[in-house]
C-alpha angles and dihedrals in degrees: 000000000000092000092051090052091048091048091049092048093048092047092049091050093050091048091051093048091049089056090058096059117084119251090228135028120264119260113268098224094183092054092046092050091048091052091049091048094048090051093045093237089151089072089075104015134054129177099248109012136053118246120167086322131034122284119259087247090056091049091049091049091051092057099033111136094004116126092213096049095106092046091050093051091049090048091051094050096044108038105046097233121185108265128194112232125215091257090058097254123121131224139160113273112242116255119237109244099235135082092194105121092202091056092047092048091048091050092048092049091048092051091049091049092070 
């Protein structure tokens, strides 16, 4: 009887602790910023103001609450779609120079965190 109670108590404790750990890793802001810097994304994008392209805050607001937001950001930074600039002209979006899916996912999550 005592061993069943100990087993139940241990199992309950492990279940509770598992609930405290996040389901996904936290965004590595420094790595995301470094990837943006190395790809010169700051030429067109800033955190809080529009330049040639929208601010990161505007991008995050556009996808807020949408399940496919991360996928859309990754698509935009990896496939060179035509984008409309604030001045009305269109150009191909620059492609991020990495194929590492973890880096792309981290960058997309960081952008959406603004």
